[in-house]
C-alpha positions as CSV (number, residue, x, y, z in Angstrom):
1,M,-25.0,36.4,-92.4
2,I,-27.7,34.6,-90.2
3,P,-29.2,31.5,-91.7
4,V,-32.9,31.3,-91.2
5,P,-34.0,27.5,-90.7
6,G,-37.5,26.3,-90.3
7,Y,-38.6,26.7,-94.0
8,E,-36.3,24.1,-95.7
9,G,-37.3,23.3,-99.1
10,R,-40.5,25.3,-98.7
11,R,-41.3,28.6,-101.1
12,V,-41.3,31.9,-99.1
13,A,-42.3,35.1,-100.8
14,V,-40.2,38.1,-100.4
15,F,-41.5,41.7,-101.4
16,G,-39.5,44.5,-101.2
17,L,-35.9,44.2,-102.3
18,G,-34.2,47.0,-100.5
19,R,-31.5,46.3,-98.0
20,S,-33.6,44.0,-95.6
21,G,-35.6,42.3,-98.3
22,I,-32.5,41.2,-100.3
23,T,-30.7,40.0,-97.0
24,A,-33.7,38.2,-95.6
25,A,-33.8,36.4,-99.2
26,R,-29.9,35.4,-98.6
27,A,-30.6,34.2,-95.3
28,L,-33.4,32.2,-96.0
29,Q,-31.8,30.5,-98.8
30,A,-28.7,29.9,-96.9
31,G,-31.3,27.9,-94.4
32,G,-32.7,25.7,-97.0
33,A,-35.8,27.7,-98.1
34,I,-36.9,28.5,-101.6
35,P,-37.2,32.3,-101.6
36,I,-39.8,33.8,-104.5
37,L,-38.7,37.5,-105.1
38,W,-40.5,40.4,-106.3
39,D,-40.4,44.0,-106.3
40,D,-42.6,47.0,-108.0
41,G,-39.5,48.7,-108.9
42,V,-37.2,47.3,-112.0
43,S,-33.7,47.8,-110.2
44,G,-34.6,45.4,-107.4
45,R,-35.7,42.7,-109.5
46,M,-32.6,43.1,-111.7
47,Q,-30.4,42.7,-108.7
48,A,-32.2,39.7,-107.3
49,E,-31.9,38.2,-110.9
50,A,-28.2,39.0,-110.9
51,E,-27.7,37.2,-107.6
52,G,-29.2,34.2,-108.9
53,F,-32.6,34.4,-107.0
54,T,-35.9,33.5,-108.5
55,V,-37.9,36.5,-109.5
56,E,-41.4,35.8,-110.0
57,D,-44.5,38.2,-110.3
58,L,-46.4,37.9,-107.1
59,T,-49.4,39.8,-108.2
60,T,-50.3,36.7,-110.3
61,A,-48.5,33.8,-108.3
62,D,-50.3,30.9,-106.6
63,W,-50.3,32.1,-102.8
64,S,-51.3,28.6,-101.7
65,G,-47.7,27.2,-102.3
66,F,-46.2,29.8,-100.0
67,A,-45.2,29.2,-96.2
68,A,-44.7,33.0,-95.7
69,L,-44.7,36.3,-96.9
70,V,-41.6,38.5,-95.9
71,L,-42.6,41.8,-96.1
72,S,-40.3,45.0,-96.5
73,P,-41.1,47.3,-93.6
74,G,-41.4,50.1,-96.0
75,A,-44.7,48.4,-97.5
76,P,-47.7,49.3,-95.4
77,L,-49.3,46.2,-93.5
78,T,-52.4,47.9,-92.6
79,H,-52.6,51.7,-93.0
80,P,-53.3,53.7,-94.9
81,K,-54.4,50.3,-96.4
82,P,-52.7,47.1,-96.7
83,H,-50.2,46.6,-99.5
84,W,-51.4,44.2,-102.3
85,S,-49.1,41.4,-101.2
86,V,-50.5,41.5,-97.7
87,D,-54.2,41.3,-99.1
88,K,-53.1,38.3,-101.1
89,A,-51.3,36.5,-98.3
90,R,-54.1,37.0,-96.0
91,E,-56.5,35.5,-98.8
92,A,-54.6,32.7,-98.9
93,G,-53.7,32.2,-95.1
94,V,-50.0,32.9,-95.5
95,P,-48.3,34.6,-92.4
96,V,-46.9,38.1,-93.0
97,I,-43.6,38.6,-91.2
98,G,-40.4,40.4,-91.3
99,D,-36.5,40.2,-91.1
100,V,-36.4,41.0,-87.4
101,E,-39.1,37.9,-87.0
102,L,-36.8,35.8,-89.2
103,F,-34.0,36.6,-86.9
104,A,-35.8,35.9,-83.7
105,R,-36.8,32.5,-85.2
106,A,-33.1,31.9,-86.2
107,I,-32.1,32.6,-82.6
108,S,-34.9,30.3,-80.9
109,A,-34.1,27.6,-83.3
110,L,-30.6,27.1,-81.6
111,P,-30.3,25.3,-78.4
112,K,-30.6,27.3,-75.4
113,D,-27.0,27.1,-74.4
114,Q,-26.0,28.2,-77.8
115,R,-28.0,31.1,-78.1
116,P,-26.7,34.9,-78.0
117,R,-28.3,37.7,-76.2
118,V,-30.3,40.4,-77.9
119,V,-30.6,43.8,-76.9
120,A,-33.3,45.5,-78.7
121,I,-34.0,49.4,-78.8
122,T,-37.0,51.3,-80.2
123,G,-38.6,54.8,-79.5
124,T,-39.6,57.8,-81.5
125,N,-36.3,59.8,-81.0
126,G,-32.7,58.6,-79.4
127,K,-33.0,55.1,-80.6
128,S,-30.2,55.1,-83.0
129,T,-27.8,57.1,-80.3
130,T,-28.9,54.6,-77.7
131,T,-28.4,51.4,-80.0
132,A,-24.7,53.0,-80.7
133,M,-24.0,53.8,-77.2
134,I,-25.1,50.5,-75.9
135,G,-22.8,48.8,-78.6
136,W,-19.9,51.2,-77.7
137,V,-20.6,50.5,-73.9
138,L,-20.4,46.6,-74.4
139,K,-17.6,46.4,-76.7
140,S,-15.6,48.7,-74.4
141,A,-16.3,46.1,-71.7
142,G,-14.7,43.3,-73.7
143,L,-18.0,41.8,-75.2
144,T,-18.4,40.2,-78.4
145,V,-20.8,42.7,-79.9
146,H,-22.9,42.9,-83.2
147,V,-24.9,46.1,-83.7
148,G,-27.4,46.4,-86.6
149,G,-31.1,46.5,-87.6
150,N,-32.8,49.8,-88.4
151,I,-29.1,51.0,-88.0
152,G,-26.6,50.3,-90.1
153,I,-26.5,46.7,-91.1
154,G,-29.4,45.0,-91.6
155,V,-30.0,42.5,-89.0
156,L,-29.7,39.3,-90.9
157,A,-26.5,40.6,-92.5
158,L,-24.9,40.3,-89.1
159,P,-22.4,37.6,-88.1
160,A,-23.7,34.0,-87.7
161,P,-24.7,33.5,-83.7
162,T,-22.0,32.4,-81.2
163,P,-23.1,31.6,-77.3
164,D,-20.6,34.6,-76.2
165,A,-22.2,37.3,-78.5
166,V,-24.5,40.1,-78.0
167,Y,-26.7,41.4,-80.6
168,V,-27.9,45.1,-80.3
169,I,-30.6,45.7,-82.3
170,E,-32.2,49.1,-83.2
171,V,-35.9,48.1,-84.3
172,S,-38.8,50.5,-85.9
173,S,-42.2,50.4,-85.4
174,Y,-42.6,49.4,-88.9
175,Q,-40.4,46.2,-88.1
176,L,-42.0,45.4,-84.9
177,D,-45.7,45.4,-86.7
178,L,-44.1,42.3,-88.4
179,T,-43.0,40.4,-85.3
180,T,-44.6,37.7,-83.4
181,T,-42.0,35.7,-81.4
182,F,-39.3,38.4,-81.2
183,A,-38.1,38.3,-77.4
184,P,-35.0,40.3,-76.9
185,D,-33.3,39.6,-73.5
186,V,-33.3,43.3,-72.8
187,A,-36.0,45.6,-74.5
188,I,-35.7,49.3,-74.5
189,L,-38.6,51.9,-75.3
190,T,-36.8,55.3,-75.0
191,N,-40.0,57.7,-75.5
192,I,-43.0,58.0,-77.7
193,S,-44.2,61.1,-79.4
194,P,-46.5,61.2,-82.6
195,D,-44.7,60.1,-85.7
196,H,-45.7,57.6,-88.7
197,L,-49.5,57.9,-87.8
198,D,-50.4,57.4,-91.4
199,R,-48.8,54.0,-91.1
200,H,-50.3,52.8,-88.0
201,G,-54.1,54.5,-88.2
202,G,-53.3,57.0,-85.5
203,M,-51.7,57.4,-82.3
204,E,-52.9,54.2,-80.6
205,G,-51.8,52.0,-83.4
206,Y,-48.3,53.6,-83.1
207,V,-48.2,52.9,-79.2
208,A,-49.2,49.6,-79.9
209,A,-46.7,48.9,-82.4
210,K,-43.7,50.2,-80.1
211,A,-45.1,48.1,-77.2
212,R,-44.5,45.2,-79.2
213,I,-41.0,44.9,-78.4
214,F,-41.7,43.7,-75.1
215,A,-44.8,41.2,-76.1
216,A,-42.9,38.2,-76.2
217,Q,-40.3,38.6,-73.5
218,G,-39.9,35.9,-70.9
219,P,-39.9,36.1,-66.9
220,D,-36.1,36.4,-67.2
221,A,-35.9,39.1,-69.3
222,T,-35.4,42.9,-68.7
223,A,-37.5,45.7,-69.9
224,I,-36.4,49.2,-69.7
225,V,-38.9,52.1,-70.4
226,G,-38.8,55.8,-71.0
227,V,-41.7,57.2,-68.5
228,D,-41.4,60.8,-69.5
229,E,-44.4,60.6,-71.4
230,D,-48.2,59.3,-70.7
231,W,-47.9,56.7,-73.4
232,G,-44.4,55.4,-71.8
233,R,-45.9,55.2,-68.4
234,G,-48.9,53.5,-69.7
235,I,-46.8,50.7,-71.1
236,E,-44.7,50.4,-68.1
237,S,-47.7,50.2,-65.7
238,R,-48.7,47.0,-67.5
239,L,-45.3,45.1,-67.5
240,S,-44.4,42.6,-65.4
241,G,-41.0,41.0,-64.5
242,H,-37.9,42.9,-64.2
243,V,-38.5,46.7,-65.3
244,I,-36.5,49.5,-65.2
245,A,-38.1,53.0,-65.4
246,V,-35.9,55.7,-67.0
247,S,-36.9,59.3,-66.4
248,S,-35.5,62.8,-67.0
249,S,-38.3,64.6,-65.1
250,G,-36.8,63.6,-61.8
251,H,-39.6,61.2,-60.9
252,P,-38.8,57.8,-62.2
253,S,-42.3,55.7,-62.1
254,E,-43.3,53.8,-59.0
255,R,-44.0,50.1,-59.7
256,P,-47.3,48.9,-58.6
257,Q,-46.7,46.8,-55.2
258,N,-48.4,43.7,-56.8
259,C,-46.0,44.0,-60.0
260,A,-42.4,44.3,-58.2
261,P,-39.4,43.7,-60.3
262,A,-37.8,40.4,-60.2
263,S,-34.8,42.0,-58.7
264,A,-35.0,45.1,-56.5
265,E,-31.3,46.3,-56.9
266,M,-32.7,48.6,-59.9
267,S,-36.1,49.7,-61.0
268,G,-35.9,53.2,-61.4
269,I,-32.9,55.6,-62.9
270,D,-33.3,59.6,-63.4
271,A,-31.5,61.2,-66.0
272,E,-30.5,64.9,-65.8
273,P,-27.9,67.3,-67.7
274,G,-24.6,65.6,-67.1
275,L,-25.7,63.3,-64.5
276,I,-27.2,59.8,-64.1
277,R,-28.9,59.2,-60.5
278,W,-30.4,56.3,-58.7
279,Q,-32.3,56.4,-55.5
280,G,-31.2,60.1,-54.9
281,G,-27.4,59.1,-55.6
282,I,-25.2,60.0,-58.4
283,L,-24.9,56.8,-60.5
284,A,-22.7,58.5,-63.2
285,D,-21.1,61.9,-63.8
286,L,-21.1,62.7,-67.4
287,T,-20.0,66.2,-67.4
288,T,-16.6,65.0,-68.8
289,A,-18.1,63.2,-71.5
290,R,-17.5,65.2,-74.7
291,S,-20.6,63.7,-76.7
292,L,-23.4,63.5,-74.0
293,A,-24.6,67.2,-73.8
294,G,-28.0,68.0,-72.6
295,R,-30.8,66.1,-71.0
296,H,-31.6,63.8,-73.9
297,N,-28.0,62.5,-73.9
298,A,-28.2,61.8,-70.3
299,Q,-31.3,60.0,-71.0
300,N,-29.9,57.9,-73.8
301,A,-26.8,57.2,-71.2
302,A,-29.1,55.9,-68.7
303,F,-30.4,53.6,-70.8
304,A,-27.2,52.2,-72.2
305,Y,-26.1,52.0,-68.4
306,A,-29.0,50.1,-67.5
307,A,-28.8,47.6,-70.5
308,A,-25.2,47.0,-69.5
309,W,-26.0,46.7,-66.1
310,A,-28.7,43.8,-67.3
311,I,-26.1,42.1,-69.6
312,G,-23.8,42.1,-66.5
313,V,-21.1,44.7,-67.2
314,S,-19.7,46.3,-64.0
315,H,-20.4,49.7,-62.8
316,D,-17.1,50.9,-63.7
317,A,-16.8,49.1,-66.9
318,A,-20.3,50.9,-67.9
319,V,-19.2,54.6,-66.8
320,A,-15.9,54.0,-68.5
321,G,-17.8,53.1,-71.8
322,L,-20.2,55.8,-71.5
323,L,-17.7,58.7,-70.9
324,S,-15.5,57.4,-73.9
325,F,-18.7,57.3,-76.3
326,P,-17.4,59.4,-79.6
327,G,-21.1,60.0,-80.4
328,L,-23.3,59.4,-83.4
329,A,-22.8,61.2,-86.9
330,H,-25.7,63.6,-87.5
331,R,-26.9,63.3,-83.9
332,M,-25.6,66.5,-81.8
333,E,-22.2,66.1,-83.4
334,A,-19.8,68.4,-82.9
335,V,-18.2,69.0,-86.6
336,G,-15.9,71.5,-86.2
337,R,-14.6,74.8,-84.5
338,L,-14.0,78.3,-86.0
339,G,-12.4,80.3,-83.5
340,P,-14.8,80.7,-80.5
341,V,-17.8,79.1,-82.8
342,R,-18.6,75.6,-82.6
343,F,-20.8,73.9,-85.1
344,I,-23.2,71.1,-84.0
345,N,-24.7,68.9,-86.7
346,D,-28.0,67.6,-85.7
347,S,-29.3,66.6,-88.8
348,K,-31.1,63.9,-87.8
349,A,-33.5,66.1,-86.1
350,T,-36.4,65.5,-88.6
351,N,-39.3,66.6,-86.2
352,A,-39.7,69.5,-83.6
353,D,-39.5,66.9,-80.5
354,A,-36.2,66.1,-81.9
355,A,-35.0,69.6,-82.4
356,R,-36.2,70.3,-78.8
357,Q,-33.7,68.0,-77.3
358,A,-30.9,70.2,-79.1
359,L,-32.3,73.4,-78.3
360,S,-32.6,72.6,-74.7
361,S,-28.8,71.7,-74.5
362,Y,-27.6,75.2,-74.9
363,P,-28.4,78.3,-73.5
364,H,-27.9,80.2,-76.4
365,V,-28.0,79.3,-80.2
366,F,-27.6,80.4,-83.7
367,W,-30.1,78.1,-85.4
368,I,-30.4,76.7,-88.7
369,A,-33.8,74.9,-89.4
370,G,-36.1,74.2,-92.1
371,G,-37.0,71.6,-95.1
372,V,-39.9,69.4,-95.4
373,P,-42.3,70.6,-92.1
374,K,-43.8,67.8,-90.1
375,A,-47.3,68.3,-88.9
376,G,-47.2,71.4,-86.4
377,G,-44.2,72.9,-87.8
378,I,-42.1,74.2,-85.0
379,D,-45.0,75.6,-82.6
380,D,-44.3,73.5,-80.1
381,L,-41.0,75.0,-79.6
382,S,-42.2,78.3,-78.9
383,D,-40.9,78.3,-75.0
384,L,-37.4,77.6,-76.4
385,F,-37.3,80.8,-78.8
386,P,-35.6,83.0,-76.1
387,R,-32.6,80.9,-76.6
388,V,-32.5,81.2,-80.3
389,I,-30.2,84.4,-81.0
390,R,-31.0,84.4,-84.6
391,A,-32.6,81.6,-86.7
392,Y,-31.6,80.8,-90.7
393,L,-34.5,79.3,-92.3
394,I,-33.9,77.0,-95.6
395,G,-36.1,74.7,-97.5
396,E,-40.0,74.8,-98.2
397,A,-40.6,75.6,-94.5
398,A,-39.0,78.7,-94.5
399,E,-41.7,81.1,-94.8
400,A,-44.0,79.0,-92.3
401,F,-41.3,78.8,-89.9
402,A,-40.4,82.6,-90.2
403,A,-44.2,83.3,-89.4
404,T,-43.9,81.1,-86.3
405,L,-40.8,82.7,-85.1
406,A,-42.3,86.2,-85.3
407,D,-40.4,88.7,-83.2
408,T,-37.6,86.0,-82.8
409,P,-34.5,87.4,-85.0
410,H,-34.5,85.2,-88.3
411,V,-33.4,85.3,-91.7
412,I,-34.7,83.4,-94.7
413,S,-31.6,81.9,-96.2
414,R,-33.1,79.2,-98.5
415,T,-30.0,77.1,-98.7
416,L,-27.9,75.6,-96.4
417,D,-24.7,77.0,-97.8
418,A,-25.9,80.4,-97.2
419,A,-27.3,79.6,-93.8
420,V,-23.8,78.2,-92.5
421,A,-22.1,81.3,-93.9
422,A,-24.5,83.8,-92.1
423,A,-24.8,82.0,-89.1
424,A,-20.9,81.7,-88.7
425,A,-20.4,85.5,-89.5
426,D,-23.1,86.4,-86.9
427,A,-22.0,84.1,-84.2
428,A,-18.3,85.4,-84.6
429,S,-19.4,89.0,-84.3
430,A,-21.2,87.8,-81.2
431,G,-18.0,87.2,-79.3
432,D,-17.4,84.7,-76.5
433,D,-18.0,81.3,-76.9
434,Q,-21.1,80.6,-79.4
435,I,-22.9,77.7,-80.9
436,V,-24.2,77.4,-84.3
437,L,-26.8,74.5,-84.6
438,L,-28.1,72.5,-87.4
439,S,-31.3,71.0,-86.1
440,P,-33.8,71.3,-88.9
441,A,-37.0,70.2,-87.3
442,C,-38.0,68.8,-90.9
443,A,-37.4,66.2,-93.3
444,S,-34.6,67.0,-95.8
445,F,-36.4,65.4,-99.0
446,D,-36.8,69.0,-100.6
447,Q,-33.0,69.7,-100.9
448,Y,-31.3,66.3,-100.1
449,P,-32.1,62.7,-100.4
450,D,-31.7,62.0,-96.6
451,F,-30.9,63.7,-93.2
452,E,-27.2,62.0,-93.6
453,A,-26.7,64.0,-97.1
454,R,-28.1,67.1,-95.3
455,G,-25.6,66.5,-92.4
456,E,-22.7,65.9,-94.8
457,A,-23.5,69.1,-96.6
458,F,-23.5,70.9,-93.4
459,R,-19.9,69.5,-92.4
460,A,-18.8,70.4,-95.8
461,A,-20.2,73.7,-95.5
462,V,-18.4,74.5,-92.1
463,L,-15.1,73.0,-93.0
464,A,-15.0,75.4,-96.2
465,L,-15.3,78.3,-93.9
466,G,-11.8,77.2,-92.6
467,A,-13.3,75.5,-89.2
468,V,-10.9,72.8,-87.9
469,P,-12.6,69.6,-87.3
470,E,-13.4,68.6,-83.5
471,T,-11.5,65.6,-84.0
472,A,-8.4,67.2,-84.5
473,S,-8.5,69.6,-82.1
């Protein structure tokens, strides 16, 4: 746990008692604060009471006595409308912050020579894989590394800081909206595409939330920015200091002459399937890496390489770490092989943009898609339909996706088990090496509680057919 100082003897309101909220309460209490907890759900309040915390109805509390409101990232800060706790905090002049901001304040309270380094990652897609990959590369290089935040362990539940440690933190747009002093030594924006627009009041608000990852960085910090989209290029063009642009289009952004990087040693990296390039030469050959198929994984690897370089890891150690990276569950995860057929679990692809990365990684696939569709469905993937030998459609989106696919061979399977069985049979009949790809382009909530449960159901269905797990082959 990371104790949070600065609130000794003061009351701090904590709303939302999920993973981040209850962890924040523990960290505040460990730092000497008096956390006052509330949740709209009975179970959260019961857990807090069981741990001995003070649970008080914040709808009727005296807000003038609070030093801050620590808000769950799941509660809206601004849109579609502020949560009632936010309104009460603002009426009383109480600052509204989140767990990542508490983490930032705990780190900045340490003497400079006692502070660990922080690498933070955000983006619409790829942030979890990039976070895990950076953690793996840094650990492989022998560093003391703690990985958490929006992935895995809540940031304040990570081990207490030591000067030799590096925290690798995934942060969401919701968490960034609740920061004011968060200043990572290395900040990474992987990409931006429309997502969570209801929570940010539109695209402008969403982009602004993502850009906050760079807002408090000092002159010695490094910003690493994906520049394949206009939004990323716009953010990168406004940054000063040491900036590394990462492109998968073959054209890294050119820095304005009046805004040159502090170090000319690295300012732009190109990623393409199987390769990372720098200044036209090959920086890393990824073709032997089992878990880095496709352009998007090469781009993730480029972010990881740049972050490792910024932290001081040698070139050879960084490349070795990338090549040994085992991959992340439910993200282009090879889960089994049945004869010539490989089964790829990309359940994390909950929107069309994420599914594009997976479909682009293979020349031909038997594609399982569907669930709760996002706005636009799979319309934007039509240029990739020629790669689909046959699609197997599940969940609420099945009929709509069938209409979009039109003449592309498809079948409405309804359930994941039926889709896996049909796709496996068709792929085996096709001969040669084939790929059965679960990349739903949808949320999972019609049939599964989350994408992890959907991915595990896919794995179970594959193994039930007699497939050999990839790790055992």
